[in-house]
N, C-alpha and C positions, 0 to 999 in steps of 0.2 A: 504494500500500500504506500503510495507516494504522499508524504505529509508535507515536506518542505524541500526546496531546491538546495538547501544548505545542510551540510552535516553538522553534528554537534561538535563542540570544541575538542572533547577527548577523542572523538573519531578522527578529526582532522589532525590532531597531534600524533595519533597512532600511525596514520598514513605517512605523515612527514618523517616520523622516526624510522619507519620501515623502508621508505624510499630513499632517504638521505640525499635530497637534491642539492646540487651545488648552486643552482640558480632557481629562483622561484618567482612566478608571475601569478598572483591571485586573479581569478576571473569571476565574472557573474555577480553583479550586485552593485549597490551604491558605493560611493567612495569610502564612506565610513566602514562598510563591511569589508572592503578590500584592505583598508588600513588595519583593521582588527586581525584579518587573516595573515597579513604581513607580520604583525607583532607576534602572532601565534607561531609562525615559522621561525622567527628569530629566537623565540623562547626555547625551541628544541634544537637550536644550533645552526640555522641558516644565517650566513653573514648578512648584515644590513645592506651593504653595497652590492650584494648579489640578489636582492629582491627588487622587482620592478612593478610599480603600479602604473599602468599605461591607459591612455585614452584612445578613442577611435582615431586611427591614422598614425599613432606612434608605432615605430618599428624597433624591434630588438633584433640586432644582427648577431649571429653566432659565427665566429670565425676563429680558426685555430683553437678550438675548445674554450673560447672566451666569449661571453655575451656582453653586449654593450647597447645602450639605448642612446642613439646619437642623431636620429633623423625622424622626419615626419613625411607622410605621403598625404595627398589630398583625400579626404574622406568626408562623407556627409550622409544625410538621410536619403533613402530611396523610398518613395511612397508608392504603395500598391493599392489600386482602387477596385480590384476584382476583375478588371479586363486587361489593363496594361500595366507595365512596370516602369516606373520612373517618368511617366508622361503626365503626371499630375503636378502642376506648377503651384507656386505660392498664391497666385491670384485665384485659382480655382479653390484652393483650400480656404482662403479668406472668405470667398463667396459662400462656400458650404458652411463655414462656421457662422457667418452672419445669418444665413437662412435657418440654421438649426436653433439659434438663440432668439432671433427677433422676427422671423417669418418674412413674408413679402406682400407687396401690394402691386397689382397690375391695374393700370389706368388705361382704359381703351377709349379712344376718341375718334369719331368719324367726322371728317371734314371735307369741304369742297377744295379740290387741289389748288386751283388758281387764286381763289379768294381767301384761303386760309380761314374759312368760316366754319364754325361747328354745326354739323347737321344733327348728330345724336351724341349723347354722352355728355360728360364723361361717365363711364361705367367703371366703378372701382371694385375689384375682386380681391378679397383678402384670403391668404393662405398662411396659416401658422402665425398670424399676427393678432387679429381680433375676430370674435365671432360676429358675423354680419348683423344678425337680428338684434344683438344686444348693443351694437355700436352704430345705429343708424344716424344719430346726430353727428358723430365724428366723421362718418363717410360722406354725409351731406356737406359738411364744411370743407372736406377735401375736394369734393367736386366743385364747390363754389370757388375755392382757391385756384383750381386748375383753369376754370373758365376765365377768371380774372387775369391770370398770368398770360393765357393765350391772347386775350383782348389787348392787354398792355403791349405785348410783343407785336401785334398787328399794327398798332399805332406807330411803332418805331420802324416799321417796314423791314423787320428782320424776318427773312423767309428761309432760314436754315433749320432743318429738323433737329439737328444736334443741339443747337442753341436753345430751341424750344424745350427739348427733352431735359437738358441740364437745368434750365430755369425751373421747370416743374419739379424735378427731383429736389432741388435746393429748397424751394418754397414749401413743398409738402413735407419734406424731411424735417425742416425746422419746426413746423407746426406740430408734427407728430411727436417730436422729442419734447417739446414744451408740454404737450398734453399727456403723454404716456411714459416718458423717459426711456423710450425704446427707439431703435433705428432699424426699421425693416428695410429690406431691399425694395426699391421703388422702380417699377418698369413701366414707363409711359409708352403706349403703342398707338401710332396714328394710322388710321385706315383712310386712304385717299379715294375720293370718288370724283 
């Protein structure tokens, strides 16, 4: 039966006494565990200068029956998401963390392409943020803010979708943080007709 990944002190001492290692590298565990294991090895006769507590990327070279820790190689985390290995970047992980903690809002707006005039919407869809039926007033205010933002931008003759989306994200994001102290991912979607 597997109870723990670490042996008891007396078991570890027995192994070290039987093996009589010249060099010792404790592995598996937090730094404090590695340090304790190192002290245990020293207590049964392993010389302090012959024990190495190493981090990811540290290299212990063995040459002419002598071990030395003198260099590092590049090492880092490799993320596996169930499909690919190493193809999950920091931005994806940040987005996943934000979605898991604060949820998301999708704001769908149908507009006339050349006039930038709203035909329908905005329709706000909440996933993992607030329960729609209990937050009708909040969602109505979001829709009002979106309409106001689009109308203000029309007055400035700004016709770039990215500018409009960024302004909506900023305005709605600030309002939501003031009201809920949460920062959901906000995705404005424009449907052109």
